[in-house]
C-alpha positions in Angstrom: 0.0 0.0 0.0 2.8 2.4 0.9 4.5 1.6 -2.4 1.3 2.4 -4.4 0.9 5.7 -2.6 4.6 6.6 -3.2 4.3 5.7 -6.9 1.1 7.8 -7.2 2.8 10.8 -5.4 5.8 10.5 -7.7 3.7 10.4 -10.8 1.6 13.4 -9.7 4.7 15.4 -8.9 6.3 14.5 -12.2 3.3 15.5 -14.2 2.9 18.8 -12.3 6.6 19.6 -12.8 7.1 18.4 -16.3 3.7 18.2 -18.0 1.7 21.1 -19.3 -2.0 20.9 -19.0 -3.5 21.7 -22.5 -6.9 22.3 -20.8 -5.4 25.5 -19.4 -4.8 26.8 -23.0 -7.7 25.2 -25.0 -10.2 27.8 -26.2 -10.3 31.2 -27.9 -7.6 33.8 -27.4 -7.5 37.4 -28.6 -4.6 38.5 -30.7 -2.7 41.8 -30.1 -5.0 44.7 -31.2 -8.0 42.4 -30.9 -8.0 41.9 -34.7 -8.7 38.2 -34.5 -9.4 35.2 -32.3 -7.2 32.1 -32.4 -8.8 29.0 -30.8 -6.4 26.4 -29.4 -7.5 22.8 -29.4 -6.0 19.3 -28.8 -5.0 17.6 -32.0 -4.0 14.1 -30.9 -1.4 14.5 -28.2 -0.3 17.9 -29.6 -1.8 21.4 -29.3 -3.0 23.3 -32.4 -4.7 26.6 -33.1 -6.9 28.0 -35.8 -8.4 31.4 -36.7 -12.0 31.5 -35.6 -12.9 35.2 -35.9 -11.6 38.3 -37.7 -12.5 41.9 -36.9 -12.4 42.6 -40.6 -13.4 39.3 -42.3 -13.4 41.0 -45.8 -10.8 42.9 -47.6 -11.1 46.7 -47.2 -8.1 47.9 -49.1 -7.4 47.2 -52.8 -3.8 46.5 -52.1 -4.7 43.6 -49.7 -7.1 41.8 -51.9 -10.4 42.3 -53.8 -12.4 44.8 -51.7 -15.5 43.2 -50.1 -14.3 39.6 -50.7 -13.8 37.3 -47.8 -10.2 37.2 -46.7 -8.3 34.1 -48.0 -4.8 32.8 -47.8 -3.6 34.9 -50.8 0.0 35.0 -49.8 0.5 31.3 -49.3 3.6 30.1 -51.2 1.6 27.2 -52.6 -0.8 28.5 -55.3 -3.2 25.6 -54.7 -3.8 26.9 -51.1 -4.5 30.6 -51.9 -8.2 30.3 -51.9 -8.5 28.9 -48.4 -10.6 31.2 -46.1 -8.6 32.7 -43.2 -11.5 32.0 -40.8 -11.1 28.3 -40.0 -7.4 28.2 -41.1 -5.1 26.2 -38.8 -2.2 28.6 -38.1 -0.5 26.7 -35.2 0.2 23.0 -35.2 2.2 20.3 -33.5 3.0 21.9 -30.2 4.3 19.4 -27.7 4.2 19.8 -23.9 7.8 20.4 -22.7 7.3 21.6 -19.1 4.9 23.3 -16.8 2.8 25.7 -18.9 4.9 25.4 -22.0 4.7 23.8 -25.4 7.4 23.7 -28.1 8.4 22.1 -31.4 5.4 23.4 -33.3 5.0 25.5 -36.3 3.1 28.8 -36.7 1.9 30.1 -40.0 1.3 33.8 -40.7 -1.3 34.2 -43.4 -0.5 38.0 -43.7 3.0 37.2 -45.0 2.6 33.5 -46.1 5.6 32.6 -43.9 5.9 29.7 -41.5 8.0 29.7 -38.4 9.1 27.4 -35.6 6.8 28.0 -32.7 6.6 27.7 -28.9 4.1 29.0 -26.4 4.1 29.7 -22.7 1.1 30.3 -20.4 2.3 33.2 -18.3 -0.9 33.5 -16.3 -4.5 32.2 -16.7 -5.3 35.1 -19.1 -1.9 35.6 -20.8 -0.3 33.4 -23.4 3.0 34.2 -25.1 3.5 32.8 -28.6 7.1 32.9 -29.9 7.7 32.5 -33.6 11.3 32.1 -34.8 13.6 30.7 -37.4 16.5 28.6 -36.2 17.0 29.9 -32.7 14.3 31.2 -30.4 16.5 34.2 -29.6 15.9 35.5 -33.1 12.2 35.9 -33.4 9.1 37.7 -32.2 6.8 37.1 -29.3 3.1 37.8 -29.6 0.9 38.1 -26.5 -2.6 36.6 -26.6 -5.2 37.3 -24.0 -7.9 34.9 -22.9 -11.4 35.2 -24.5 -14.2 33.6 -22.7 -15.8 30.7 -24.4 -18.1 31.7 -27.2 -21.4 29.9 -28.2 -20.3 29.6 -31.8 -16.6 30.2 -32.7 -16.9 30.0 -36.5 -18.6 33.3 -37.2 -18.0 36.6 -38.9 -20.2 38.4 -36.4 -18.9 41.5 -34.5 -16.4 41.0 -31.8 -18.2 39.4 -28.8 
């Protein structure tokens, strides 16, 4: 009995020290400037994210795309993917838990530039998530801060910001 309690205590301590709880991150997060919402979800044993809302779901400037048309992945380097709508587009994939409140070894895709980056995230507080995109070394990159958005009834919508 003592051995079973000891093993359970060791496993609980190890998972608290080394395992990130994806449930703490799953759900919608507001991007900087509140221009979009990215919803994190479990994809197998990894963590992924997709765009579920845009403040401006249609093009408003001629230089960005056809005015009035729904925003699509126009700058994707693969021409076959350039008609994918931004809303619903998976932009973060493959994040693996690496420690308490952190996930790494994923990729982030920026539909505004068409570039993909290595990615890692860290839950700094219950309402603050730092997303780091980089090439090669994480020292050379950029950190984006996302803030928690309460769960929405329907996340795949073009309605005004809830």
